[in-house]
N, C-alpha and C positions, 0 to 999 in steps of 0.2 A: 262512783263512788256510792251511789245510794241502790242499792244492795245488793251486793255480793251473795249475800247472806240468803235472799229470796229467790232459789232456782227451782223451776220445772223440775219433775223426773226425767224430764228429757234433755234434762241441764241446758234449755235456752233460759236468757234471763228476761225479768219483764222491765222494762224502762219506763222510768217517769220523768217528768219536770218537775224539779224540785222548786220550780219558780211557781207554782201553780198546783201547788199541795192543798185539798180542801180544809179550810180553816177548822172548821166544825161538822165534824163526820158522827152520825148517830147510827145505831144498830138498836134491831128487833131481833133478841138471840133467840130464833125460833127451831124447834126442832129438834129439844132433847127427847121428847119421850118416843117420838118416831123412831129416833135414833136408835134406843134402848129396845126398843120392840122388835126391829127388824134383825137386832143381837140375840132375843130371846130373854134378854134382860128386865129386870123390875124398872119403872120410870124413873126411882130415884139416883139409878147409876146413872143415866142422862144427866139429869141433872147435875151428879159432881162432875162428869165428864165437861157438862160446859163449864161450868166454874174453873176448872183448869184452863180450858182454851182461853178465858177472860184475861187470866195475869200474861197469857203469851202477846196476845193482839193488843193489850194496853202499852205494852214495852214496845211492842212492833209501831204500834203509829206515833210513837214520842220519837221514836228513832227517825219517822219519815219526814216529820216537823209538824202533823197534825197539833192542832193548838188545844182542842177538845175532842173528847170523845164524851156521847151521850150515850147510854145503854140499857134497855128494858130489862130490869129486872125481875118488878114484881108488879101487876096494873092493878086499880081499884076492881078492877072485875075478877082478878083471880081469885078473890075470897068464895067465888062461886063453886072452885075446886072443894072435891073430897078433902075434909076436915084434915086425915090421915097425911095427902099431899101438901097442903097448905102448910104442915106444920112442918113437915119437911122442908119447904122451901125456906120458911123462915128459920131454920135451923142450920140450912144452906150458908144462906146469909151472911148467919153469925158467925160462921165458923171461918167462911172465905175471908171476914174482915180479921179474923181475929190471927189466921196464919198469913194475912199478905199485905196487911197494911204496914208492917213494918219493911215491906222488901218495896212497896210502892213508894215510900218515904224514901230510902236509901237511894233510889232511881230518881227523887226529885220530882215523882207526879204527885200534886195536888187532887185530892180527894172530896168533891161534894156529893151531896146528896138532894136531889128532887122529889114533891111528892108530900101528900098528908103523911109526915112522918109522927106525928103527935097519933097519929091512928096503931102504932106501932104498939109490941111491950114496951115497958119502962128500960127493960136491960139494952135490948136494943138500942133504943133511943139513945140511953148511954154509951153503949159500943160505936153509934154514929157519929154524935156528940165528941167523945175520941179522936175519933179518926178525923172528923175533920180542924179539930185546932193540933195537932201533931204533922200535919200537913199543910196547914193554910198560908203557910210563907214561902212553898216551894214553887219554883219557876219553870218548872217542863209542861209537861201535857197535863190539863185540868182529866180528869175523869170524876164526870158526874153519872151516878148511879139511881134512876129512877126507881123508887121501890115505892110502893102503895100509890103509886102514879096514875092520874089519866087524863089528858088532853083536855076533856071538858073540864072534868072537877077543876083542873088548874085555873080555866079562864073564868069559872065560875067565883073560884076563892079570890081572883085578880078582880074580879069585877069588884064586888063586897068592900074589898079591900080601898077601891078608888072611890068607890058613892060614901065609904065612911070618912076618905079625907074629906073629900069635898064639905059633907055634911062638919065638919069637925074645923073646916076652915084651912087646912094646911094648903089645899090645892083649890083655883079656880077651873071650873066647868073650860076653859080655853086654854088651860097647860095640858088635856089630856089628849094627846096627839099619839102616831103610832108608834113613837119614839120610846113615850113614856109609858106604854102599856107594856112594851117590850121588858123596858126595866123594872116592872113589876112582878113580871114572872118569876116562876123558881129557877128557870134560865138563867136571868141576869144580864151578865154582861158577853152571855154565850149566847144567844137568843136565835138569831138566824141560823138554820143549818143549811151546809151545801150539800153533803151528800147522806141521803139515807141508803144503809142497806139491810137487806132481810134476807135470810138463808130461808131454805125447808120448801121453796116454791110457793109459798103463800104469796097475794099481790093484792094486798092491805095494809093500812098504817094501825090498823088497832087501838085507835084512839093514841096515838102516838104522838105526842111534841105539834099537835093541830094546827096551833098559831106560827110556829117554827118553821113548819115544814113550805111553806107557801110558794116557795122558789127555789126548794131543794132539787136536786137532782135524783132520782131514784135507783138503784140496782140489786138485781136479785139473781140468788143463784139457786140450784137445784141442791146443794149440798145442804145438810142437817148442821147445825151448831157446832156440838163437839167435831166435825169433820172439818169446820175451820180454818186456816192455817196461816200464818206470815204472805203468803203466796197469794192467796186468796185476797187478802185486803190490798195485797198492793196492783191485783186484776182489777178490783174496786174501782182504784183511783187511776189507774191506769183508762178505763171506760170514762171517768169522769172528766180526766183531761182531755177526751175527744169530744167532747158533748158542749154545743155553744149556748151559752147561756145570756138571754136576750132579758131577761127581766121585764117581758110585755111589750119589747119595742121589737124594730124587723132588724136583720143580718142584711150585710151590705148586699146580699143579692135580690133584695126584695125591692 
C-alpha cells in the first residue's frame, strides 16, 4: 500500500517496511548552485528549484510515516557568502513561508524553526512566529527548518543556558544528564536523528546537528537537491532499513 505513487522510470516499485520507518530524518539540501550552473542558469534559479522540491518532500515524508523532518535552510556560516546571494536566500525563505505555510497547515504539518532566530530581520522573525503559531496544534509530520543554524553555536548556547540555570538555582549539577541536555537543544523532543541524507556528492555534515547525529545512519547521493524526488527519499529509507543499528553494541554474529 506504501506507496505505489513512488515508482522508478523503469516501473519498478521500492518496497519499504512500514514498521521500520526512521522517526527523525535530517536533510542537508545541497547542490542548488551546482544544479543551476550545469544548466547555464544563475545560482538563484537553483535555490528556487530547491525550495519547490522541499514542499514535495515534506508531504512525501509525512505519507511514509516519518515523524520529524529537519532540513538545513541557512547556516551560521552562510553569512560569509556574497551579500547578494545572502539577500536572495533570505528573500526565498520569506517567499517560501508566505506561499507554503497555509498548504502545510492544511496537510496537518507542524512547522518549527531551529537556530538563532533573533539574528534574523524583524520581518522574517514575525513570519516565522506566525508560521509556528498557525501550525502548533497540528499532529502530522513536524518540519524543523534550520535557519541561521550551526551545530557548534547550538551547543554553546545550550551550555550557556544550562550554566545560567545552575547559577540561578533552577537545577543542580547532578540533574545535567545527556537526556537533559538533549531536551534543552533547539530540536527539543526530536533530538536524536535516525537518518541523515545529503545529496550532491559531499561527504561531510557541515556543522549540522552535531549532538543529534551521534548514532544516525548516513545516506549520500550524487543527485543535486533540485533533482531529489519522492522516489529518492524512498531509496534512502529502504537503505536505512537494511542497516543494523547497534548503538555501540555487538550484532548477533560477533
